N, C-alpha and C positions, 0 to 999 in steps of 0.2 A: 504494500500500500504506500501511498505517496504523501509528501508534505505539500500542501496547496495553500497559496495565499489568495484570498478573495478580496479584491479591492473594490469598494462600493463608493460611487460618486453620486452627486445630487440628482435624483430623478424620482418621480412619483412611483416608479416601478421597483424602487429599492426594497420594498417589503417582500417581494417575491424571492429575494435572495435567501430568506430564511428557509424556504423549501429546498433550495439548492444545497445549502449547508447541511440540512437534515439528511438529504439523500446521500451526500458524500460521506457523512459520518456513518450511515448505515452500511455503506460499502467498505468501511474500515479505514478511510483516509483521515489524516490529520489536517485540520483546517484552521488557518489563522485569518481572521477578518480584520481588514484595515478600512477605516472610514474617513472620507473627507469631512470637513466641518458641515458642508451642505448636506451630506448624506445623513448626518445625525438628526436632521430636521424631518427626515422621511422614514427612518427605521430606528428602533431602539437598540442601542448597543447591547443592552441586557438580553434581548431576544437572541442575538447572534452569539453572545457569550454562552448562554445556556445550551444552545444547540451544538456549538463547536467545542465546548469545554475549555475554551481559552479566552482570556480577556481581549475584547475588541479594542484595537489601538487606533489612535488618530493623531496623536501629538508627537512632535519632534523634540520638544524641550519640556522639561518638568523635573520636579524633585526625584521622581522614581524612574527617570530615563537616563540611561548610561551615556548617551551621546554617540554611541556606535550601534544603537539598536537597529537602525536601518541596514547596516552592513550585515549584522547577524541574521536578520530576516531575509536579506537578499541571498545569503549563502544557504540558509535553511530551505528555501523554497525550491521545489522541483518543478513547479508550474505556477505562474502568476496569472490570475484571471481578473480582468476588469469588467464587472457586471453589477449594475448597469454602468456603461461608460457614456458620460454626457459629452456634448460637443466641446465643452471647455476642457474636459479631461483628454479627449482625442488631440486637441491642439497642443496641450502641454506635453503629452507623450511624444507626439511627432516632433516637437521642437527641442525635446530633451530638457525641459524645465523640471526643476526639483524643488518646489516650494511648500510641499506638505509631505506627510509620511508615505502615502501610496505612490506618489510620483518619484520620491527619493528612492524608495525600495526598488521600483521598476528600473530606474536608471542605474542602480548599483548591481543589479542581478544579471546573471547569465542564463537564467531559467527561460524556457519558452514562454511566450506571451500570447494569451487568448483574450479576445476583446468582444464583448457583447454590447453594441451601442443601443441607446434608447433616447429618443428625443422627438420633438414635434416634426411632422413631415417637412415643413418649410425649412427647418434647420437641417434636417437630414439631406435635403436636396441641394443645399448651398454648395457651390463648387469648392469653396475653401475647406468645408468639412470633408468632402470626398477626396480632396488633395491630401489632407492630413491622414485620412484612412489609407490611401494608396501608399503614402510614404511608410507607414507602419507595416503594411503588407510586404512592401519591397524589402524591408529589413527583417522579414521572417515571421511577423505576427500573423496569427490566424484570426479571422473574423467570423463570428456567429451572426449572420445577417438578421436585422430586425424583422419583425412580422408586420403584416398589413392588417389594419382593423380599426376599431374605435379607439381613439386616443383619449387621454384624461381631459383634454379641453373640450371634448365633444365632437371634434372633427374626425373624419375617417381618412386613413392613409397609411403610408409606410412610416415606421418609427417605433412601434411597440417592441418592448423587450421580447426576445425570442422565448418560446415556452420553456418552462423549467426542465422538462424532459430533454429538449434539444440541447440546452446548456450542459446538463449533466452528461449526456452522450458525447458531446464535443470534448468535455474535460477527460472522459475516459479514453477517447481516441488519442488525444494529445499526450496522454501519459504512457501510451503503449510504445514499446520499442519497435523499431523498424522490423517488419515481418520478413521472414525468408520468402523469396519469390517462388514458393513451391507449387503455386497454381498458375504460374505464367504459361500462357498458351492454352489454358483450359477454359471451357465455357460451362457455366453452372446455371441450372434452372432452379429457381427458388419460388415456392408458393408461400404466401404469408397473409396474415390478417384474417378478419372474419368474412364470412359470406352472409348474405341476407336473402330472405324469401318474403315476397309481398303478401299482405293480407288483403289490402284493397288499394285504392289509388293513393292513399296517404300514409298507410301504416305498414309495418313490416316486422319480422322477427329476426333477431340476430343473437350473438353471444358477446361475452365481455372482452374478446381478444382485441388488442391494439396493434398487433404485428411487430411489437418491439423486439422480440426474440429473433424473428425473421430478419428484421433490419440489421441487428447485430451480426447475424450470420453473413449477410450480404456485404456489410462493410468490412468484415474481416477477410472475406474472400477477395474483395477488391484490393485490400492492402497486400494480399499475397500474389497479386498479379492476374487474377481471373477476370474473364468477361462474365457478367451476371445478367441473365434475363430474369426479371423480378416481376412476378404476377401477384398483384396485391389486391386483396378484397378491401374495399374502402367503406368507411362509416365514420361517424363523428368520433374524433379523438384518435384516429389511426396514425401511427408513426411511419413516416417514409424514410428509407435509408438515405444517408448523405455520403456521397462518394468522397474518399480522401482526395486531397489536392493532387491533380494530375491524372486521376482515375475517372473523371467525370464521363468521358466518352465510352467507358467500359460498362456503364450501368444503363440497362434498358428497362424502363419502368412501364408496365402495362397495368392499368387500373380496371378492375371489374367489380361486380356486385354479387351476382348469384353464383352458386356452385356450378351451374351449367356454363356460365360465361368463363369462370376460372378454368374449367376442364378444357374448353375449346381453345383458350389462349395458351394454356400450358402445352396441350397436345401439338399445337402449331410450332412451338419452339423446341419441343423435345428432340427432333432429329438432329438439331444443331449442337446438342450438348453432350458432355461426357458424364455428367452427374446430376442428380436431382435431390434437392432438399425440400421436403414436404412439411413445412412448419405451419401451414394455414390451418385455422380452426374452421373447418368446413361444416356447415349446417347439415346434419344427418337426415333431416326431414324438411320437406317443402310443403307449402299449402297447396292442396290439390287443385282448387279452383278459386284463385284470388279474384276479387271483384274489380271490375274496370272502373267502378265509381266508388265514392266514399260511402262506407257503411254507416248508416245513421244510428245514433244511440236509441235503444229501446228498453222497455221494461223487462223483457224476457231474455234469458240466457241464450247465447248462440254457441254452436260447436264448430270447431275448425277441423276439417278432414286433412290430416297430415299423411303424406306418403314419402317413402324413402327418396332422398335426392340423389343426384349422380355421385358416385364414389370417385372423387378426383384422383386420389392416389392410386386406387385400383385401376382406373382407366389408363393412367400413365404407366403403371407397371406392366399391364397387358400389352401396351403399344411399344414398350422399350425393346431395344436391340441388345446393346452391351453396356448401357449406362448403369452406374451404381446408384443406390438409393439410401438416403437417410430420412427416416420418418420421425415424427414427434408424437408423444402420447401424453395428454394432460388428463390426469386421473384424480378423483377424490378419494378412492380406496384401493388397496392392494396394487399400489403403483407399479412395482416391478413385475408382478405376475401378469397384470393386464398389458403392460408394455411388451413383455416377452411374447404374449399371445398375439399381439398385433405384428410384431417382428416376423413371426413365423407365418401367420395367416396371409400377410401381404407379400411375403417373399422378399423382405428388405435385407440390405447388407448391414445397416446400422439403425438403431432407434434410440432416441433420448426420451426417457420417461420422467415426468415431474409431477409433483403434487399441486393441485389447485384447491382453493378453499371450498368447503361445502356452503350451501345456501345460508346466508346470515352470518357467516364467519369471514374473517380476513386472514391473510397469510403473507409471508415474505416471498413466496414463489407463485408462478402461474401468471394469470392475466392481470393487466393494468398495474403492474408493479415493475420497478427497475431492476429487481434482483431475481435470482433463480437458483435452483439446485436440483439435482436429480441423479439418475444413473444412465450411463451410456452403455447400451448392449450391442453386441455384434453377432452375426450368424456363425462366426467361427469360435464363439465362446467368450468373446470380449465382455468384460463386466468392469466398468470403471465408475466409481461414485465421484460426483463433482459436488464439492461443498458450496455453501451459500456464497454468492458473489454477484457482482453486477452482471447483467446479461451480456455486456461487452466481454467481460472476463470469461464467462461460461462459453461464449462463442469461440474465443481464442483456444480454450482448452479442447473443445470438440474438434476444431480444425487441426490442432496439434496431433490428435489421436487418429484422425481419418485422412488427413491430406496426403 
């Protein structure tokens, strides 16, 4: 696990960093929060101290400050993250100014720099802001692009702080050592995310999958040199993979909704690939006769006729020539036994089985969380338990074992 400095500058989105610190702590990282004076107007240092287990720092001078604290922090840090990074902070970093603790630590450190800007659209689009950002990127900084949407001022546009999950994922990627190019020249097909089945014109049924594990598998494959055909079932909150710098052209994203659409898209790409990773949470049942119109509320109960949907993994396995297959099994009970049954029934080479929470419960593995754990099984007798870690780390371990 790594030593991470999180530098917070003045932005209404500063409160979101508490969730980033919490997620990093759960993954086992040591986090030191630094705040500008403006940041303290938006987020309580006590909140960040409680979540990180370290005093949140913001001053260069004081009776309890050694005078070389910024050097000590600069050497301690394995990664420095500015999130949110205001327009003012971007300018100071680009120009090498060092007039507060965060900017002084950044200037003194040799650690990689990760920047998540957040500001009003008008400020974001100013040429001078983009020039400062370009200067930082040219010097090796990585940028987590802001999102588009409703801003604090009520306007709509680009400038929102990137989602917490995206920031955490970018931090995990930045911390990873350069992967061996053991997948160079290989093409991998990955299915990920949920599928949906419509009830009527406005309603549908789905599951809790966000596709985060599939995204982690894709990003690791790209880091190792592969070309990735990524068939993603989309819904609210789904996570899309972010290609590492220089690998953008090797990620081919195809978005679908139903199991039938996923099967069709994946089968089209299958002949081009050498391996298949089936991480999608495909709906096992579909509504037999969805209404073309909106069903109106009534006093009487209604029944939905559910029929088996297409077996995406089964269809791919039957159509395969000499591709290898890795499947995933998310189970509430008897995880390994059910996983081994699926490994054998589907004729897979590998299968990763993990626990998901029962109804009404929460857990650290499975859907809609950033961590995972489970057991990797192989048709040749492989059995490797993977302990709790970020999904990025679990993906690395899986690829280490199968690549």
